[in-house]
C-alpha positions as CSV (number, residue, x, y, z in Angstrom):
1,X,26.5,-19.5,-31.9
2,X,29.1,-19.0,-29.2
3,X,28.3,-17.3,-26.1
4,X,30.2,-15.9,-23.2
5,X,30.0,-14.5,-19.8
6,X,32.3,-12.4,-18.3
7,X,32.2,-11.5,-14.5
8,X,35.5,-10.2,-12.8
9,X,33.6,-8.7,-10.1
10,X,31.0,-10.8,-9.4
11,X,28.2,-8.4,-10.1
12,X,28.7,-6.8,-13.3
13,X,28.6,-9.0,-16.0
14,X,29.1,-8.8,-19.8
15,X,27.7,-11.7,-22.1
16,X,28.4,-12.2,-25.7
17,X,26.2,-13.6,-27.7
18,X,28.0,-14.6,-31.4
19,X,25.3,-15.4,-34.4
20,X,26.0,-17.4,-37.0
21,X,23.9,-18.0,-40.3
22,X,23.2,-21.0,-39.9
23,X,21.9,-20.2,-36.6
24,X,18.8,-17.9,-38.0
25,X,18.8,-19.0,-41.5
26,X,15.9,-21.5,-41.9
27,X,14.1,-20.0,-40.1
28,X,13.8,-16.8,-41.8
29,X,13.0,-18.5,-44.7
30,X,10.5,-20.6,-43.0
31,X,8.8,-16.9,-41.9
32,X,9.1,-15.5,-45.5
33,X,7.5,-18.6,-46.8
34,X,4.6,-18.1,-44.4
35,X,4.9,-14.5,-45.5
36,X,4.6,-15.1,-48.8
37,X,1.1,-18.0,-49.0
38,X,-0.4,-15.1,-47.0
39,X,0.6,-11.8,-48.8
40,X,-2.1,-10.0,-50.9
41,X,-0.1,-7.7,-53.5
42,X,-2.2,-6.8,-56.9
43,X,-1.2,-8.0,-59.7
44,X,-0.7,-11.2,-58.3
45,X,-3.2,-14.2,-56.9
46,X,-3.1,-15.1,-53.9
47,X,0.3,-17.6,-53.0
48,X,2.0,-16.7,-56.3
49,X,3.5,-13.1,-55.2
50,X,7.1,-14.1,-56.5
51,X,9.8,-14.8,-53.5
52,X,12.1,-12.1,-54.7
53,X,8.9,-9.7,-53.8
54,X,8.9,-10.5,-50.3
55,X,12.4,-11.1,-49.6
56,X,12.2,-7.1,-50.9
57,X,9.3,-5.8,-48.9
58,X,9.9,-8.0,-45.6
59,X,13.1,-10.2,-45.5
60,X,15.4,-7.4,-43.7
61,X,12.7,-7.0,-40.8
62,X,11.8,-11.0,-40.7
63,X,15.3,-11.7,-40.5
64,X,15.8,-8.9,-37.4
65,X,12.5,-10.4,-35.7
66,X,14.1,-13.7,-35.9
67,X,18.1,-13.1,-34.6
68,X,15.4,-11.0,-31.7
69,X,13.6,-14.2,-30.7
70,X,16.9,-16.0,-31.1
71,X,19.2,-13.9,-28.7
72,X,16.8,-13.5,-26.3
73,X,16.1,-17.7,-26.3
74,X,19.7,-18.0,-25.8
75,X,19.9,-15.2,-23.7
76,X,17.4,-16.3,-21.2
77,X,18.7,-20.4,-21.8
78,X,22.0,-19.6,-20.7
79,X,21.1,-17.5,-17.3
80,X,19.0,-20.4,-16.5
81,X,21.3,-23.3,-17.3
82,X,24.2,-21.4,-15.6
83,X,21.9,-20.6,-12.5
84,X,22.7,-16.7,-12.5
85,X,20.7,-14.6,-10.2
86,X,19.6,-11.6,-13.0
87,X,18.7,-8.6,-11.3
88,X,15.9,-6.5,-13.3
89,X,16.8,-7.8,-17.2
90,X,19.7,-7.4,-19.5
91,X,20.4,-4.3,-21.2
92,X,22.3,-3.5,-24.7
93,X,25.5,-3.2,-23.7
94,X,27.6,0.2,-23.4
95,X,30.2,-2.0,-24.8
96,X,28.1,-2.6,-27.7
97,X,29.8,-1.7,-31.3
98,X,27.2,-1.1,-34.0
99,X,26.3,-4.5,-36.2
100,X,26.1,-4.6,-40.3
101,X,23.1,-6.8,-40.3
102,X,23.0,-6.4,-43.9
103,X,26.3,-7.8,-44.5
104,X,27.2,-11.2,-43.5
105,X,27.2,-12.7,-40.5
106,X,29.1,-13.6,-37.6
107,X,27.2,-11.0,-35.5
108,X,28.1,-9.9,-32.1
109,X,25.8,-8.8,-29.7
110,X,26.7,-7.8,-26.1
111,X,24.5,-7.5,-23.3
112,X,25.0,-5.7,-19.6
113,X,24.0,-8.2,-17.0
114,X,23.0,-7.1,-13.1
115,X,24.6,-10.0,-11.2
116,X,23.1,-10.0,-7.5
117,X,25.6,-10.2,-4.6
118,X,26.9,-13.4,-3.0
119,X,25.1,-13.8,0.3
120,X,24.7,-16.2,2.8
121,X,21.9,-15.7,5.5
122,X,21.1,-18.3,8.0
123,X,19.7,-17.8,11.6
124,X,20.0,-20.5,13.9
125,X,19.2,-20.2,18.2
126,X,22.5,-18.8,18.8
127,X,20.3,-15.9,17.3
128,X,19.1,-13.5,20.1
129,X,15.9,-11.1,18.9
130,X,13.4,-9.2,20.6
131,X,9.9,-10.1,20.6
132,X,7.5,-7.6,22.4
133,X,4.3,-9.7,23.8
134,X,1.8,-6.9,24.4
135,X,0.1,-7.0,27.5
136,X,-4.2,-7.3,27.9
137,X,-5.0,-5.0,30.5
138,X,-8.1,-3.3,32.0
139,X,-7.5,-0.2,30.4
140,X,-7.2,-1.6,26.9
141,X,-10.6,-3.8,27.5
142,X,-12.3,-0.5,29.0
143,X,-10.9,1.2,26.1
144,X,-12.5,-1.2,23.7
145,X,-15.9,-1.3,25.2
146,X,-16.1,2.5,25.2
147,X,-15.3,2.2,21.5
148,X,-18.0,-0.2,21.0
149,X,-20.8,2.0,23.1
150,X,-19.8,5.0,21.5
151,X,-20.3,3.3,17.9
152,X,-23.8,1.9,19.4
153,X,-24.5,5.4,21.2
154,X,-27.1,8.5,19.6
155,X,-27.9,11.9,19.4
156,X,-30.8,12.8,22.4
157,X,-32.7,15.8,22.9
158,X,-31.8,18.1,25.5
159,X,-32.9,21.4,27.4
160,X,-29.0,23.2,28.5
161,X,-26.2,22.9,26.1
162,X,-22.7,21.4,27.5
163,X,-19.3,20.5,26.0
164,X,-19.8,18.6,22.9
165,X,-23.4,18.9,22.2
166,X,-24.7,19.6,18.3
167,X,-26.5,22.9,18.4
168,X,-28.7,23.5,15.6
169,X,-30.5,26.9,15.2
170,X,-31.1,29.9,13.1
171,X,-28.3,32.1,11.9
172,X,-28.7,35.7,10.8
173,X,-26.2,38.3,9.8
174,X,-26.2,41.4,12.2
175,X,-25.7,45.5,11.3
176,X,-23.6,47.8,13.3
177,X,-26.4,48.6,16.0
178,X,-27.1,45.0,16.7
179,X,-30.2,44.5,14.5
180,X,-30.9,42.6,11.2
181,X,-28.9,43.3,8.8
182,X,-30.9,44.9,5.4
183,X,-29.7,42.2,3.2
184,X,-27.9,40.6,5.2
185,X,-27.4,36.4,5.2
186,X,-29.5,34.3,7.0
187,X,-29.1,30.9,7.4
188,X,-32.4,28.6,8.7
189,X,-31.4,25.3,10.9
190,X,-27.8,26.1,10.4
191,X,-25.2,23.9,13.0
192,X,-22.4,24.5,15.1
193,X,-20.7,22.6,17.6
194,X,-18.8,25.1,19.9
195,X,-16.4,22.9,21.4
196,X,-14.5,23.1,18.0
197,X,-14.4,27.2,18.4
198,X,-10.4,28.0,18.7
199,X,-11.3,31.2,20.3
200,X,-11.9,31.0,24.0
201,X,-13.9,34.2,24.2
202,X,-16.1,33.0,21.6
203,X,-16.8,29.6,23.1
204,X,-17.6,31.0,26.4
205,X,-20.3,32.9,24.8
206,X,-22.4,29.8,24.4
207,X,-21.7,28.2,27.7
208,X,-25.0,27.3,30.0
209,X,-27.0,28.3,26.8
210,X,-30.6,26.9,26.7
211,X,-33.1,25.9,24.4
212,X,-34.7,29.0,22.6
213,X,-31.7,31.4,23.6
214,X,-30.3,33.6,21.3
215,X,-26.7,33.8,21.1
216,X,-24.5,36.7,19.5
217,X,-21.0,36.0,17.9
218,X,-18.6,36.8,15.1
219,X,-17.8,33.8,12.9
220,X,-14.8,35.1,11.2
221,X,-13.6,35.6,15.2
222,X,-15.0,32.4,16.7
223,X,-12.6,31.0,13.4
224,X,-9.6,33.1,12.1
225,X,-7.8,30.6,10.6
226,X,-10.4,28.4,9.4
227,X,-12.3,29.7,6.0
228,X,-14.1,26.6,5.2
229,X,-15.6,26.2,8.0
230,X,-16.8,30.0,8.0
231,X,-17.8,29.4,4.2
232,X,-19.8,26.7,5.5
233,X,-21.5,27.8,8.3
234,X,-22.8,30.8,6.5
235,X,-23.2,29.2,3.2
236,X,-21.2,31.3,1.3
237,X,-18.0,30.6,-1.2
238,X,-15.1,31.4,1.2
239,X,-13.5,34.7,-1.2
240,X,-17.0,36.2,0.0
241,X,-16.2,36.3,3.8
242,X,-14.4,39.0,4.0
243,X,-17.6,41.1,3.1
244,X,-19.6,39.3,6.3
245,X,-16.8,39.9,8.6
246,X,-19.7,41.6,11.3
247,X,-21.3,39.8,14.6
248,X,-24.1,37.3,13.7
249,X,-27.5,35.9,15.8
250,X,-28.1,32.3,16.7
251,X,-30.9,31.0,18.1
252,X,-31.1,28.1,19.6
253,X,-33.8,25.8,18.5
254,X,-32.5,22.1,19.0
255,X,-29.6,21.5,21.0
256,X,-28.0,17.5,20.8
257,X,-25.9,15.2,23.2
258,X,-24.7,12.3,22.0
259,X,-24.7,9.5,24.7
260,X,-23.3,6.3,24.5
261,X,-24.6,2.9,24.8
262,X,-25.3,1.3,28.1
263,X,-22.9,-2.1,28.8
264,X,-26.0,-4.5,28.5
265,X,-26.8,-7.4,26.7
266,X,-28.4,-4.7,23.9
267,X,-25.0,-4.0,23.5
268,X,-23.4,-7.4,23.3
269,X,-25.9,-8.9,20.7
270,X,-25.1,-6.1,18.6
271,X,-21.3,-6.7,18.6
272,X,-21.3,-10.3,18.8
273,X,-24.5,-11.7,17.5
274,X,-27.8,-12.4,19.9
275,X,-26.7,-14.4,22.6
276,X,-23.5,-15.3,22.4
277,X,-22.3,-13.5,25.3
278,X,-24.6,-13.1,28.6
279,X,-22.8,-10.5,30.9
280,X,-20.1,-8.0,31.4
281,X,-18.2,-10.6,32.6
282,X,-17.8,-12.8,29.3
283,X,-18.1,-9.7,27.1
284,X,-14.1,-8.5,28.7
285,X,-13.5,-12.2,28.4
286,X,-14.9,-11.8,24.7
287,X,-12.6,-9.2,24.0
288,X,-9.1,-9.8,26.1
289,X,-9.4,-12.9,23.8
290,X,-9.3,-10.9,20.1
291,X,-7.8,-8.2,21.8
292,X,-4.7,-11.2,22.3
293,X,-5.0,-12.2,19.1
294,X,-4.8,-8.2,17.9
295,X,-2.1,-7.6,19.4
296,X,-0.2,-11.0,18.4
297,X,-0.3,-9.6,14.9
298,X,1.0,-6.3,16.0
299,X,3.9,-8.4,17.6
300,X,4.8,-10.4,15.1
301,X,5.1,-7.6,12.8
302,X,7.4,-5.8,14.7
303,X,9.6,-8.8,15.4
304,X,9.7,-9.4,11.6
305,X,11.1,-5.5,11.1
306,X,13.4,-6.7,14.2
307,X,14.8,-9.5,11.8
308,X,15.3,-7.5,9.5
309,X,17.6,-4.9,11.0
310,X,19.3,-7.8,12.9
311,X,20.1,-9.9,9.7
312,X,20.9,-6.2,7.4
313,X,23.4,-5.8,10.4
314,X,24.7,-9.4,10.4
315,X,25.2,-9.1,6.5
316,X,27.1,-5.8,6.2
317,X,27.2,-3.7,3.2
318,X,26.5,-5.3,-0.1
319,X,27.9,-4.4,-3.5
320,X,25.9,-4.0,-6.4
321,X,26.7,-3.3,-10.1
322,X,25.2,0.8,-9.2
323,X,26.0,1.6,-12.8
324,X,23.3,-1.0,-14.3
325,X,20.7,-0.6,-12.0
326,X,21.0,2.6,-12.2
327,X,20.2,2.6,-16.0
328,X,17.6,0.1,-15.4
329,X,16.3,2.3,-12.7
330,X,16.5,5.0,-15.0
331,X,14.3,2.9,-17.6
332,X,11.6,2.0,-15.5
333,X,10.8,5.4,-15.0
334,X,11.1,7.0,-18.3
335,X,9.0,10.2,-17.3
336,X,11.3,10.9,-14.5
337,X,15.0,12.6,-14.7
338,X,18.4,11.4,-13.2
339,X,18.2,13.5,-9.7
340,X,15.1,10.9,-9.1
341,X,17.0,8.1,-10.0
342,X,20.3,9.6,-7.8
343,X,17.6,10.7,-5.2
344,X,15.8,7.2,-4.9
345,X,18.7,4.7,-5.7
346,X,20.1,3.7,-1.9
347,X,16.5,3.4,-0.9
348,X,15.6,0.8,-3.7
349,X,19.1,-0.5,-3.1
350,X,18.0,-1.0,0.4
351,X,15.0,-2.4,-0.3
352,X,16.2,-4.9,-2.8
353,X,19.2,-6.4,-0.2
354,X,15.9,-7.0,2.4
355,X,14.6,-9.1,-0.6
356,X,16.9,-11.2,-1.5
357,X,18.0,-11.5,2.4
358,X,14.2,-12.6,2.6
359,X,14.2,-14.7,-0.2
360,X,17.2,-16.8,1.2
361,X,15.3,-17.2,4.3
362,X,12.5,-18.4,3.1
363,X,14.7,-21.0,1.1
364,X,16.6,-21.9,3.7
365,X,13.3,-22.3,6.3
366,X,11.3,-24.5,3.3
367,X,8.8,-21.6,3.2
368,X,5.5,-22.5,0.3
369,X,2.3,-21.4,0.0
370,X,-0.5,-22.6,-2.0
371,X,-3.7,-20.9,-3.1
372,X,-5.6,-22.0,0.0
373,X,-2.8,-20.0,1.9
374,X,-3.4,-16.8,0.1
375,X,-7.1,-17.2,0.5
376,X,-6.4,-17.3,3.9
377,X,-4.6,-14.3,4.2
378,X,-7.2,-12.5,1.9
379,X,-9.6,-13.3,4.3
380,X,-7.8,-12.6,7.6
381,X,-7.3,-8.9,5.8
382,X,-10.8,-8.7,5.3
383,X,-11.5,-9.4,9.1
384,X,-9.0,-6.8,10.1
385,X,-10.9,-4.2,7.9
386,X,-14.2,-4.8,9.1
387,X,-12.5,-5.2,12.9
388,X,-11.1,-1.9,12.3
389,X,-15.0,0.0,12.3
390,X,-15.9,-2.4,15.5
391,X,-17.7,-5.1,13.2
392,X,-16.1,-8.2,14.7
393,X,-19.2,-10.4,14.1
394,X,-19.5,-10.6,10.1
395,X,-20.1,-14.2,9.0
396,X,-17.4,-16.4,7.8
397,X,-19.2,-16.7,4.4
398,X,-19.5,-13.1,3.8
399,X,-15.7,-12.6,4.5
400,X,-15.3,-15.4,2.4
401,X,-16.9,-13.5,-0.6
402,X,-15.5,-10.3,0.3
403,X,-12.1,-11.8,0.0
404,X,-13.0,-13.7,-3.4
405,X,-13.7,-10.3,-4.6
406,X,-10.1,-9.2,-3.2
407,X,-8.4,-12.1,-5.0
408,X,-10.2,-10.8,-8.6
409,X,-8.1,-8.2,-8.7
410,X,-4.4,-8.4,-10.2
411,X,-2.9,-5.3,-8.1
412,X,-4.5,-7.1,-4.5
413,X,-2.9,-10.7,-5.1
414,X,0.8,-10.1,-5.0
415,X,0.4,-7.8,-2.0
416,X,-1.6,-10.8,-0.4
417,X,1.0,-13.8,-1.4
418,X,3.6,-11.8,0.3
419,X,1.7,-11.5,3.6
420,X,1.0,-15.2,3.4
421,X,5.0,-15.9,3.2
422,X,5.6,-13.1,6.1
423,X,3.3,-15.1,8.3
424,X,4.4,-18.2,7.3
425,X,8.1,-17.2,7.5
426,X,7.7,-15.1,10.8
427,X,6.3,-18.1,12.3
428,X,9.3,-20.0,11.3
429,X,11.9,-18.0,13.1
430,X,9.9,-17.6,16.3
431,X,10.9,-21.3,16.7
432,X,14.6,-20.9,14.9
433,X,16.2,-18.2,16.7
434,X,16.4,-17.6,20.8
435,X,12.8,-14.9,21.6
436,X,14.4,-12.3,24.2
437,X,10.7,-12.0,25.0
438,X,9.6,-8.6,26.9
439,X,6.8,-7.5,27.9
440,X,5.1,-4.1,27.1
441,X,2.0,-2.2,27.2
442,X,0.5,-0.8,24.4
443,X,1.8,2.5,24.9
444,X,4.9,1.2,25.4
445,X,4.9,-0.8,22.3
446,X,3.7,2.2,20.4
447,X,6.2,4.5,21.6
448,X,8.8,2.0,19.9
449,X,7.2,2.1,16.8
450,X,7.7,5.7,16.1
């Protein structure tokens, strides 16, 4: 066997493997002997099938299988031994000429190899990168308290309609004279929220309405561009709306008003557990601490994006084996056409470049993760998901069980591994580079993220 590797431009690699008879002959013989022992052919006892018959039936396929396995093993061994940073998988070369496998060896096989461009990414304390510290102010704390109070709120029955109240009543279709339409639509206990009516003159009909009042309005006019709302209210199919575009009466039988929970011990207990927080001062302090932790996560994520932009600019444009990579991309998306490859190639290369740069940063900063850190990332992800719904006092045992369930799903694992790596890389780089700290409000930070 002979292997040669040509890489004149550093990114387009051509590997040629010459296979001699000695490389495969003994292995083919062994495979054929094993097949003979297992062959079950009518007219012959097990293990007594003539070797000539075995060769005629399975000789060529066995030879091809053995050579293919040999090629794969030697190709990847060469790549590993010579530290070639290959992108994707090796492809049969476009320079390959037909190989007569029925003829005598040697056989030449050629492979196109996409080689990663040489880059050198390094950050030191001479590199200055922005780091945005989000201020936890009273406005943010008040917003969080308002969110908790809203989630713990409830609907109460009232006598007179205001803004966001919900109405329940009987809906009846009227004729042109304002009387009940014969055979018309009647809906009992229909639910209506006038605040969501877009047409002002229809919305105004409900202003100051009281329990028991009968309001005459037109659903089609109230929701001129929302067939779904009309069909839902009238309990009809959307294509039937055009047959019911007249007025309806709505007798108010119930008015419900959403009332936020008071900020008291009951709310403190609901959010953090029984007697964990004793007064509003502690409540605000606890919320401030949680917000600080959450917002640090946002700041860190923005920092990593800024690191990426900084490094990409520092490294500059990289050269890739475009033709080979486009072939790889096409093979990985067999259901897509050439236009898909052309439309998405540039973005794919941009993500690949960052992947290579980040790999170097991870290596040079000695970043390694273990199972415990991946699990910690899963727990943090679970905690963040619950926090989105205002559930901040989830027991550790429950979070751990939730994280374990996440880790059982293979599609989740790589994302959690990446998150664990990003977390360690962010922590490391914050100590390496010079941070240009900037204090911003959450609104200002959100503007930066647009």
